C-alpha atoms as a printed R data frame, in Angstrom:
    type eleno elety resid chain resno       x       y       z
1   ATOM     1    CA   MET     A     1 -18.592   2.487  20.245
2   ATOM     2    CA   LYS     A     2 -20.104   5.300  18.088
3   ATOM     3    CA   ILE     A     3 -19.802   7.484  21.106
4   ATOM     4    CA   LEU     A     4 -16.278   6.455  21.856
5   ATOM     5    CA   SER     A     5 -15.294   7.443  18.117
6   ATOM     6    CA   GLN     A     6 -16.549  10.888  18.359
7   ATOM     7    CA   ILE     A     7 -15.086  11.727  21.622
8   ATOM     8    CA   ILE     A     8 -11.627  10.207  21.723
9   ATOM     9    CA   ILE     A     9  -9.689  13.068  19.703
10  ATOM    10    CA   PRO     A    10 -11.289  15.574  22.109
11  ATOM    11    CA   ILE     A    11 -10.213  13.741  25.272
12  ATOM    12    CA   PHE     A    12  -6.704  13.328  23.677
13  ATOM    13    CA   VAL     A    13  -6.437  16.792  23.015
14  ATOM    14    CA   PHE     A    14  -7.560  17.685  26.537
15  ATOM    15    CA   PHE     A    15  -5.255  15.382  27.908
16  ATOM    16    CA   ILE     A    16  -2.367  16.982  26.164
17  ATOM    17    CA   ILE     A    17  -3.200  20.269  27.596
18  ATOM    18    CA   PHE     A    18  -3.834  19.057  31.008
19  ATOM    19    CA   TYR     A    19  -0.406  17.179  30.945
20  ATOM    20    CA   GLY     A    20   1.448  20.326  29.217
21  ATOM    21    CA   ALA     A    21  -0.021  22.458  32.171
22  ATOM    22    CA   LYS     A    22   0.949  20.186  34.921
23  ATOM    23    CA   LYS     A    23   4.574  20.057  33.218
24  ATOM    24    CA   HIS     A    24   4.609  23.704  33.027
25  ATOM    25    CA   VAL     A    25   5.029  23.616  29.255
26  ATOM    26    CA   LYS     A    26   3.606  26.453  27.234
27  ATOM    27    CA   VAL     A    27   1.276  24.195  25.385
28  ATOM    28    CA   TYR     A    28   0.072  26.907  22.622
29  ATOM    29    CA   ASP     A    29   3.688  28.130  22.068
30  ATOM    30    CA   THR     A    30   5.082  24.699  21.654
31  ATOM    31    CA   PHE     A    31   2.007  24.122  19.240
32  ATOM    32    CA   LEU     A    32   2.804  27.216  17.153
33  ATOM    33    CA   THR     A    33   6.710  25.871  17.159
34  ATOM    34    CA   GLY     A    34   5.681  22.555  15.931
35  ATOM    35    CA   ALA     A    35   3.063  24.198  13.243
36  ATOM    36    CA   LYS     A    36   6.017  26.550  11.715
37  ATOM    37    CA   GLU     A    37   8.515  23.370  11.714
38  ATOM    38    CA   GLY     A    38   5.570  21.399  10.022
39  ATOM    39    CA   LEU     A    39   5.362  23.933   7.168
40  ATOM    40    CA   ILE     A    40   8.958  24.386   6.537
41  ATOM    41    CA   MET     A    41   9.305  20.467   6.222
42  ATOM    42    CA   VAL     A    42   6.366  20.779   3.713
43  ATOM    43    CA   PHE     A    43   8.361  23.323   1.624
44  ATOM    44    CA   HIS     A    44  10.972  21.150   1.684
45  ATOM    45    CA   ILE     A    45   9.434  17.852   0.624
46  ATOM    46    CA   ALA     A    46   6.794  19.168  -1.759
47  ATOM    47    CA   PRO     A    47   9.644  19.533  -4.625
48  ATOM    48    CA   THR     A    48  10.065  15.920  -4.330
49  ATOM    49    CA   ILE     A    49   6.433  14.927  -4.117
50  ATOM    50    CA   ILE     A    50   5.576  16.714  -7.378
51  ATOM    51    CA   ALA     A    51   8.677  15.220  -9.219
52  ATOM    52    CA   MET     A    52   7.444  11.492  -8.092
53  ATOM    53    CA   VAL     A    53   3.721  12.401  -9.194
54  ATOM    54    CA   PHE     A    54   5.024  13.791 -12.646
55  ATOM    55    CA   ALA     A    55   7.449  10.611 -13.042
56  ATOM    56    CA   VAL     A    56   4.601   8.228 -12.200
57  ATOM    57    CA   ASN     A    57   2.151   9.903 -14.781
58  ATOM    58    CA   ILE     A    58   4.741   9.872 -17.280
59  ATOM    59    CA   PHE     A    59   5.446   6.106 -16.723
60  ATOM    60    CA   LEU     A    60   1.765   5.179 -16.793
61  ATOM    61    CA   ASP     A    61   0.972   7.294 -20.008
62  ATOM    62    CA   SER     A    62   4.034   5.658 -21.794
63  ATOM    63    CA   HIS     A    63   1.815   2.264 -21.696
64  ATOM    64    CA   PHE     A    64   5.137   0.512 -20.706
65  ATOM    65    CA   LEU     A    65   2.892  -2.119 -18.650
66  ATOM    66    CA   GLU     A    66   1.060  -3.210 -21.716
67  ATOM    67    CA   GLY     A    67   4.385  -4.433 -23.406
68  ATOM    68    CA   VAL     A    68   5.603  -6.044 -20.192
69  ATOM    69    CA   LEU     A    69   2.350  -7.478 -19.656
70  ATOM    70    CA   SER     A    70   2.144  -9.482 -22.975
71  ATOM    71    CA   PHE     A    71   5.942 -10.638 -22.192
72  ATOM    72    CA   LEU     A    72   5.124 -12.338 -18.870
73  ATOM    73    CA   THR     A    73   1.689 -13.565 -19.725
74  ATOM    74    CA   PRO     A    74   2.534 -17.203 -20.703
75  ATOM    75    CA   ILE     A    75   4.880 -17.531 -17.570
76  ATOM    76    CA   LEU     A    76   2.168 -16.259 -15.345
77  ATOM    77    CA   THR     A    77  -0.477 -18.523 -17.150
78  ATOM    78    CA   LYS     A    78   1.586 -21.545 -15.929
79  ATOM    79    CA   LEU     A    79   1.803 -20.494 -12.371
80  ATOM    80    CA   ASN     A    80  -2.241 -20.109 -12.023
81  ATOM    81    CA   MET     A    81  -1.278 -16.112 -11.109
82  ATOM    82    CA   PRO     A    82  -4.050 -13.985 -12.498
83  ATOM    83    CA   ILE     A    83  -2.750 -11.502 -15.045
84  ATOM    84    CA   ASP     A    84  -4.685  -8.775 -13.973
85  ATOM    85    CA   ILE     A    85  -2.677  -8.459 -10.727
86  ATOM    86    CA   LEU     A    86   0.669  -7.324 -12.752
87  ATOM    87    CA   PRO     A    87  -0.174  -3.816 -12.860
88  ATOM    88    CA   MET     A    88  -0.626  -3.578  -9.180
89  ATOM    89    CA   ALA     A    89   2.426  -5.619  -8.522
90  ATOM    90    CA   LEU     A    90   4.571  -3.778 -10.868
91  ATOM    91    CA   LEU     A    91   3.279  -0.359  -9.641
92  ATOM    92    CA   ARG     A    92   3.112  -0.703  -5.916
93  ATOM    93    CA   PRO     A    93   7.058   0.192  -5.516
94  ATOM    94    CA   ILE     A    94   6.325   3.382  -7.157
95  ATOM    95    CA   SER     A    95   2.844   4.745  -6.206
96  ATOM    96    CA   GLY     A    96   0.504   3.564  -3.481
97  ATOM    97    CA   SER     A    97  -2.378   5.934  -4.983
98  ATOM    98    CA   ALA     A    98  -1.973   4.126  -8.293
99  ATOM    99    CA   THR     A    99  -2.282   0.734  -6.662
100 ATOM   100    CA   LEU     A   100  -5.121   1.601  -4.606
101 ATOM   101    CA   ALA     A   101  -6.971   2.902  -7.912
102 ATOM   102    CA   ILE     A   102  -5.842  -0.552  -9.662
103 ATOM   103    CA   MET     A   103  -7.149  -2.592  -6.473
104 ATOM   104    CA   ASN     A   104 -10.598  -0.859  -6.839
105 ATOM   105    CA   ASP     A   105 -10.921  -1.667 -10.443
106 ATOM   106    CA   ILE     A   106 -10.067  -5.301  -9.398
107 ATOM   107    CA   PHE     A   107 -12.783  -5.040  -6.764
108 ATOM   108    CA   ILE     A   108 -15.549  -3.603  -9.150
109 ATOM   109    CA   ASN     A   109 -14.565  -6.010 -11.876
110 ATOM   110    CA   PHE     A   110 -14.004  -9.453  -9.998
111 ATOM   111    CA   GLY     A   111 -15.325  -8.591  -6.247
112 ATOM   112    CA   PRO     A   112 -13.365  -7.975  -3.074
113 ATOM   113    CA   ASP     A   113 -13.915 -11.775  -2.079
114 ATOM   114    CA   SER     A   114 -12.689 -13.516  -5.311
115 ATOM   115    CA   PHE     A   115  -9.116 -14.796  -5.412
116 ATOM   116    CA   ILE     A   116  -7.944 -11.896  -7.284
117 ATOM   117    CA   GLY     A   117  -9.203  -9.132  -4.817
118 ATOM   118    CA   ARG     A   118  -7.903 -10.944  -2.150
119 ATOM   119    CA   LEU     A   119  -4.561 -11.352  -3.591
120 ATOM   120    CA   ALA     A   120  -4.732  -7.578  -4.423
121 ATOM   121    CA   SER     A   121  -5.741  -6.736  -0.564
122 ATOM   122    CA   THR     A   122  -2.740  -8.792   0.539
123 ATOM   123    CA   ILE     A   123  -0.245  -7.556  -1.997
124 ATOM   124    CA   GLN     A   124  -1.366  -3.962  -0.850
125 ATOM   125    CA   GLY     A   125  -0.282  -4.772   2.898
126 ATOM   126    CA   CYS     A   126   2.779  -7.046   2.247
127 ATOM   127    CA   THR     A   127   4.694  -4.392   0.014
128 ATOM   128    CA   ASP     A   128   5.492  -1.060   0.251
129 ATOM   129    CA   THR     A   129   5.979   2.187  -1.720
130 ATOM   130    CA   THR     A   130   9.656   1.461  -1.860
131 ATOM   131    CA   ILE     A   131  10.785   3.935  -4.917
132 ATOM   132    CA   TYR     A   132   8.295   6.904  -3.351
133 ATOM   133    CA   VAL     A   133   9.650   6.492   0.147
134 ATOM   134    CA   LEU     A   134  13.098   6.613  -1.165
135 ATOM   135    CA   ALA     A   135  12.661   9.445  -3.414
136 ATOM   136    CA   LEU     A   136  10.429  11.544  -0.487
137 ATOM   137    CA   TYR     A   137  12.566  10.918   2.638
138 ATOM   138    CA   PHE     A   138  16.023  10.970   0.909
139 ATOM   139    CA   GLY     A   139  15.225  13.634  -1.147
140 ATOM   140    CA   SER     A   140  13.878  15.942   1.373
141 ATOM   141    CA   ILE     A   141  17.065  15.433   3.401
142 ATOM   142    CA   GLY     A   142  19.524  15.652   0.650
143 ATOM   143    CA   VAL     A   143  20.463  12.046   0.556
144 ATOM   144    CA   THR     A   144  21.754  11.299  -3.019
145 ATOM   145    CA   LYS     A   145  23.861   7.977  -2.521
146 ATOM   146    CA   THR     A   146  21.287   5.540  -1.234
147 ATOM   147    CA   ARG     A   147  23.794   2.748  -1.202
148 ATOM   148    CA   TYR     A   148  21.776  -0.372  -0.692
149 ATOM   149    CA   ALA     A   149  18.346   1.101   0.210
150 ATOM   150    CA   LEU     A   150  16.600   0.664  -3.200
151 ATOM   151    CA   LYS     A   151  17.918  -2.844  -4.023
152 ATOM   152    CA   VAL     A   152  16.946  -4.146  -0.422
153 ATOM   153    CA   GLY     A   153  13.520  -2.436  -0.620
154 ATOM   154    CA   LEU     A   154  12.882  -3.849  -4.054
155 ATOM   155    CA   PHE     A   155  13.695  -7.363  -3.029
156 ATOM   156    CA   ALA     A   156  11.561  -7.025   0.090
157 ATOM   157    CA   ASP     A   157   8.699  -5.995  -2.401
158 ATOM   158    CA   LEU     A   158   9.190  -8.873  -4.250
159 ATOM   159    CA   MET     A   159   9.273 -11.356  -1.616
160 ATOM   160    CA   GLY     A   160   6.061  -9.552  -0.003
161 ATOM   161    CA   ILE     A   161   4.516 -10.058  -3.781
162 ATOM   162    CA   ILE     A   162   5.580 -14.111  -3.452
163 ATOM   163    CA   ALA     A   163   4.288 -14.193   0.015
164 ATOM   164    CA   ALA     A   164   0.895 -12.479  -0.888
165 ATOM   165    CA   PHE     A   165   0.686 -14.896  -3.635
166 ATOM   166    CA   ILE     A   166   1.808 -18.156  -1.607
167 ATOM   167    CA   ILE     A   167  -0.494 -16.928   1.274
168 ATOM   168    CA   THR     A   168  -3.552 -16.224  -0.644
169 ATOM   169    CA   ALA     A   169  -3.318 -19.478  -2.219
170 ATOM   170    CA   MET     A   170  -3.016 -21.608   0.794
171 ATOM   171    CA   PHE     A   171  -5.950 -19.872   2.486
172 ATOM   172    CA   PHE     A   172  -8.451 -18.901  -0.789
173 ATOM   173    CA   GLY     A   173  -6.841 -20.894  -3.480
């Protein structure tokens, strides 16, 4: 298996080159055209990514989460939902890297095979970075009116978090 993982990409590259030659496509010129288009896309997306990272850092540094957590603690205690999962659940629609860092802290503090570790992993798989995706993709193509995209995306994230809790409780509770 190790040898296969080392040769799969070179085999794929040679396949593309030979297939392009068979179809009489100038593979190198096509590659350069794609690389140029990719750089132009990065140029258009970079300001949106920088703005999103800046906004997430402001949000995290504002300590808003501590206030929300203290308000929701009694409710979550009655539902037997671990309080330590809340930062991840709240930040997941905003930032994937922030939630990966939170999940890593959960793994360090509780272990990946604990209930909260499995819940964090399931939330990571059941939800998406909705606000980040909308800001990146809509911002890169200049869409200013998102209509229902944000509401539907956040609703889907909420359902993913609820489903993650139910599934984790059913299988590992």
